[in-house]
C-alpha positions as CSV (number, residue, x, y, z in Angstrom):
1,M,1.0,-49.6,-54.6
2,Y,1.7,-50.0,-51.0
3,Y,-0.5,-49.7,-48.7
4,I,0.2,-49.7,-44.7
5,G,-1.6,-52.6,-42.8
6,H,-4.2,-51.3,-39.8
7,Y,-2.2,-52.9,-37.2
8,E,1.3,-51.4,-38.5
9,Y,-0.4,-47.8,-38.6
10,E,-1.6,-48.1,-35.2
11,S,1.6,-49.6,-34.0
12,Y,3.2,-46.2,-35.6
13,E,0.9,-43.6,-34.5
14,E,1.1,-45.3,-30.9
15,L,4.7,-45.1,-31.3
16,F,4.4,-41.2,-31.9
17,W,2.3,-40.7,-29.1
18,F,4.9,-42.4,-27.0
19,G,7.4,-40.6,-28.0
20,I,5.4,-37.4,-27.3
21,S,4.2,-38.5,-23.8
22,F,7.8,-39.7,-22.7
23,T,9.2,-36.2,-24.0
24,L,6.5,-34.7,-21.9
25,F,7.5,-36.9,-18.7
26,N,10.9,-35.7,-19.3
27,L,10.3,-32.3,-19.3
28,I,7.6,-32.5,-16.1
29,T,10.4,-34.4,-14.3
30,K,12.7,-31.4,-14.9
31,E,10.6,-28.2,-14.6
32,I,8.0,-29.7,-12.4
33,A,7.8,-30.4,-9.2
34,S,5.0,-32.8,-8.9
35,Q,5.3,-36.5,-8.1
36,F,1.9,-37.0,-8.7
37,L,1.9,-35.6,-12.5
38,R,5.2,-37.7,-13.0
39,L,3.7,-41.0,-11.9
40,A,0.8,-40.3,-13.7
41,L,2.5,-39.6,-16.9
42,L,4.6,-42.6,-16.3
43,V,1.5,-44.9,-15.9
44,Y,0.0,-43.8,-19.4
45,C,3.3,-44.2,-21.1
46,A,3.5,-47.5,-19.6
47,G,0.0,-48.2,-21.3
48,L,1.3,-47.0,-24.3
49,L,4.6,-48.9,-24.5
50,L,2.5,-51.8,-23.6
51,D,0.1,-51.5,-26.7
52,I,2.9,-51.2,-28.9
53,I,4.8,-54.5,-27.5
54,D,1.0,-56.2,-28.0
55,N,1.4,-54.9,-31.9
56,F,4.9,-56.4,-32.5
57,T,4.1,-59.7,-31.0
58,D,1.5,-61.7,-33.0
59,G,0.8,-65.0,-31.9
60,F,2.2,-64.6,-28.5
61,S,0.2,-64.1,-25.4
62,I,1.8,-62.3,-22.5
63,P,-1.0,-61.9,-19.9
64,L,0.4,-58.1,-19.2
65,L,-0.2,-57.0,-22.3
66,S,-4.0,-56.8,-21.4
67,F,-3.8,-54.2,-18.8
68,D,-2.4,-51.4,-21.5
69,T,-6.1,-49.7,-22.4
70,S,-6.6,-50.0,-18.6
71,L,-3.2,-48.2,-18.2
72,K,-4.0,-46.0,-20.7
73,N,-6.9,-44.6,-19.5
74,I,-6.1,-44.7,-15.7
75,G,-3.0,-42.9,-16.7
76,F,-4.8,-39.8,-18.5
77,L,-7.4,-39.4,-15.7
78,L,-4.4,-39.3,-13.6
79,I,-2.9,-36.9,-15.8
80,S,-6.2,-34.8,-16.0
81,F,-6.3,-34.8,-12.3
82,G,-2.9,-34.0,-11.5
83,F,-3.0,-30.6,-13.9
84,Y,-6.4,-29.9,-12.3
85,C,-4.8,-29.7,-8.9
86,M,-1.8,-27.8,-10.3
87,I,-4.2,-25.2,-11.5
88,T,-6.0,-25.2,-8.6
89,N,-3.1,-24.5,-6.2
90,K,-1.9,-21.8,-8.9
91,R,-5.4,-20.4,-8.6
92,A,-4.7,-20.2,-4.6
93,S,-1.2,-18.7,-5.1
94,I,-2.3,-16.3,-7.2
95,T,-5.1,-15.4,-4.8
96,E,-2.6,-15.3,-1.7
97,L,-0.4,-13.1,-4.1
98,K,-3.0,-10.7,-4.8
99,K,-3.9,-10.4,-1.1
100,E,-0.4,-10.0,0.0
101,V,0.2,-7.3,-2.4
102,E,-2.9,-5.6,-1.3
103,R,-1.5,-5.7,2.4
104,R,1.8,-4.3,1.3
105,R,-0.3,-1.4,-0.9
106,L,-2.4,-0.6,2.5
107,L,0.7,-0.9,4.9
108,E,2.6,1.5,2.6
109,E,-0.5,3.7,3.0
110,R,-0.9,3.7,6.2
111,M,2.8,4.3,6.9
112,R,2.9,7.3,4.4
113,Y,-0.2,8.6,6.0
114,E,1.4,8.7,9.5
115,A,4.5,10.0,8.3
116,N,2.6,13.0,6.8
117,H,0.1,13.2,9.3
118,D,0.4,14.2,13.0
119,A,-0.9,11.1,15.0
120,M,-3.1,13.1,17.3
121,T,-4.8,15.6,15.6
122,G,-4.8,14.4,12.0
123,V,-3.5,17.2,10.5
124,G,-0.3,17.7,8.6
125,S,2.9,17.2,10.0
126,R,6.3,18.6,10.2
127,R,7.6,16.6,7.3
128,A,4.5,17.3,5.0
129,C,4.7,21.3,5.7
130,F,8.7,21.3,4.7
131,E,7.9,18.9,1.7
132,G,4.9,21.2,0.6
133,L,7.2,24.1,0.9
134,Q,10.3,22.7,-0.9
135,T,7.8,21.5,-3.8
136,H,6.3,25.0,-4.3
137,R,2.9,23.6,-3.2
138,F,2.1,26.7,-1.5
139,D,3.5,29.2,-3.9
140,N,1.4,32.6,-4.1
141,Q,-0.4,31.8,-0.5
142,W,0.8,33.6,2.9
143,L,2.1,30.9,5.6
144,L,0.7,31.8,9.0
145,Y,3.2,30.7,12.1
146,L,0.7,29.9,15.0
147,D,1.5,29.2,18.5
148,L,-0.7,28.9,21.5
149,D,-0.1,31.1,24.6
150,N,-0.9,29.7,28.2
151,F,-1.1,26.2,26.7
152,K,1.2,25.3,30.1
153,Q,-1.0,26.5,32.3
154,V,-3.9,24.3,30.5
155,N,-1.9,21.3,31.2
156,D,-1.0,22.7,34.8
157,N,-4.6,23.8,35.8
158,Y,-6.4,21.0,34.1
159,G,-4.3,18.1,33.3
160,H,-2.8,16.7,30.1
161,H,-5.8,15.1,28.9
162,I,-7.4,18.2,28.4
163,G,-4.5,20.1,27.2
164,D,-5.0,17.0,24.5
165,E,-8.4,17.8,23.8
166,V,-7.6,21.6,23.3
167,L,-5.1,20.9,20.8
168,I,-7.7,18.4,18.9
169,K,-10.4,21.5,19.2
170,F,-8.1,23.7,18.0
171,T,-6.8,21.8,14.7
172,Q,-10.6,21.3,14.3
173,N,-10.9,24.8,14.5
174,M,-7.5,25.1,11.5
175,K,-9.3,22.5,9.3
176,E,-12.6,24.4,9.6
177,Y,-11.0,27.9,8.5
178,F,-7.8,26.5,6.3
179,G,-8.9,23.0,5.0
180,L,-7.3,20.1,5.9
181,D,-4.3,20.5,3.4
182,Y,-3.5,23.4,4.8
183,S,-3.2,22.4,8.1
184,F,-0.1,21.4,10.1
185,R,1.0,20.6,13.7
186,I,5.1,21.1,13.6
187,G,5.4,21.2,17.5
188,G,3.5,20.6,21.0
189,D,1.7,24.1,20.6
190,E,2.9,25.3,17.2
191,F,1.2,25.2,14.3
192,I,1.2,26.2,10.3
193,A,-1.5,27.1,8.2
194,Y,-1.6,28.5,4.6
195,I,-4.3,30.7,3.1
196,N,-5.0,32.7,-0.2
197,A,-5.8,36.1,0.7
198,V,-5.0,39.7,-0.5
199,L,-3.5,39.8,3.5
200,P,-4.9,37.7,6.1
201,D,-7.0,39.5,8.8
202,T,-5.0,38.5,11.9
203,D,-8.0,39.0,14.3
204,E,-10.5,37.4,12.1
205,V,-8.1,34.2,12.0
206,R,-7.8,34.2,16.1
207,T,-11.4,34.6,16.5
208,A,-12.2,31.3,14.2
209,L,-9.0,29.0,15.9
210,L,-10.3,30.1,19.5
211,K,-13.7,29.1,18.9
212,G,-15.1,27.3,21.6
213,L,-11.5,27.6,23.7
214,Q,-12.3,30.7,25.2
215,E,-13.1,29.0,29.0
216,Y,-9.2,27.8,28.9
217,K,-8.1,31.7,28.9
218,I,-5.5,31.0,25.8
219,N,-4.5,32.7,22.9
220,V,-2.8,32.5,19.8
221,S,0.2,34.4,18.1
222,I,0.5,34.7,14.6
223,G,3.0,35.1,12.4
224,M,2.6,35.7,8.9
225,V,4.9,35.9,6.0
226,K,4.3,35.6,2.1
227,V,5.6,32.7,0.5
228,D,8.4,33.4,-1.6
229,P,9.2,30.3,-4.2
230,T,13.2,31.6,-4.3
231,K,13.7,31.1,-0.5
232,Q,14.5,27.9,1.1
233,A,11.5,26.2,3.2
234,D,13.4,26.6,6.7
235,L,13.9,30.1,6.1
236,I,10.4,31.3,5.1
237,I,9.3,29.1,8.2
238,H,12.1,31.0,10.2
239,D,10.8,34.6,8.8
240,A,7.1,33.4,9.8
241,D,8.5,32.1,13.3
242,E,10.3,35.9,13.9
243,N,7.3,37.4,13.5
244,M,5.2,35.3,15.8
245,Y,7.5,36.4,18.6
246,G,6.8,39.4,17.5
247,D,3.3,39.6,17.8
248,K,3.6,37.8,21.0
249,R,5.7,40.4,22.9
250,G,3.1,42.9,21.3
251,K,0.2,40.9,22.9
252,S,2.5,41.0,26.0
253,L,3.2,44.6,26.0
254,R,-0.6,45.6,25.6
255,S,-1.2,43.6,28.4
256,S,1.1,45.2,30.7
257,A,0.2,48.4,29.4
258,R,-3.7,47.8,30.6
259,G,-2.3,46.4,33.8
């Protein structure tokens, strides 16, 4: 029965590990751009190679071969440190990537919000209003087209900064009465709101929207139309706009009659 000698066994074992290490070195050289890790593997392979040579040089004393164990140990430590640095760098890259993804998400949310909300008043924008109608979000509701009467006189008599405050107050009243999701600004002093009701009471709506604004002697013309999901959004708004002008003409006639 043949027994493999202790030193011969160690030589083959070290040849095996040298092959594994050298193969790994080649793979890392191709796939990983880490000069430090390449050097660490090269040092470790050099130690294995000296160990193998030492096993096959019986009786010969070569001073360089005495560094085999030291090189292997140093190489192993360097490899461990190299992988630790890689993991740390990857972890930092992943953290930075997550931050960038979050920044992009917040930016997209802000852009979406700005596109769908009026910058000054915070109510929905014209775009959001039309999209809501086109997607039948407001079916079975009344659409109210609102236009501030005498708003130009507010800007002329009090200044544009007061005019802005009037618009902000008016839209606050809208949000309180209709709700934020049902209040929209589609022009300078033109607004749209939606309400679920059998038939909205225009006098009640007008009183609620002008709360706190009586001193500026403004009024609001209201055009109502029942939302019809079979009609296009612009036609629904056009009908409400026509009804609003009818309300405006009616108030003007009543004022003339009283005068």
